[in-house]
C-alpha positions in Angstrom: 77.1 42.1 110.8 79.1 40.6 108.0 77.2 37.3 108.0 73.8 39.0 107.5 75.3 41.3 104.9 76.8 38.3 103.0 73.4 36.6 103.1 71.6 39.7 102.0 74.0 40.3 99.1 75.4 43.6 100.4 78.9 42.1 101.1 80.3 40.2 98.3 82.8 40.0 95.5 81.5 43.2 93.7 81.5 45.3 96.8 84.9 44.1 97.8 86.4 44.8 94.4 84.7 48.2 94.3 86.1 49.1 97.7 89.6 48.0 96.8 89.6 50.0 93.6 87.9 53.1 94.9 90.4 53.4 97.7 93.4 52.6 95.6 94.3 50.1 98.2 97.2 48.8 96.1 98.9 52.2 96.5 98.3 52.3 100.3 99.5 48.9 101.5 102.7 47.0 100.5 101.1 43.5 100.6 98.4 41.8 98.5 96.6 39.7 101.1 93.1 40.4 102.5 91.9 38.6 105.6 88.1 38.5 105.6 85.7 37.5 108.3 84.9 33.8 108.0 81.2 34.4 108.0 81.5 36.7 105.0 83.1 34.0 102.9 79.9 32.7 101.3 79.5 36.1 99.5 83.0 36.4 98.2 84.5 34.6 95.2 88.2 34.7 96.2 89.6 33.7 92.7 87.6 36.5 91.1 88.8 39.1 93.6 92.4 38.0 93.0 91.9 38.0 89.2 90.4 41.5 89.2 92.6 43.2 91.9 95.7 41.1 92.5 94.8 40.7 96.2 94.7 37.2 97.7 91.7 36.5 99.9 92.2 34.5 103.1 
């Protein structure tokens, strides 16, 4: 689950940014908002994701 992954370091800012970039998400969706599971929040630095990808994390 995402809570365990966040605690283990396998779901975080780097993984999220890498996923956004590798899938060219900005070319697929017409919005720039990501809604993440609440329990995954500890592993994700929302300001860094926005700075690097242009996507807002909620």
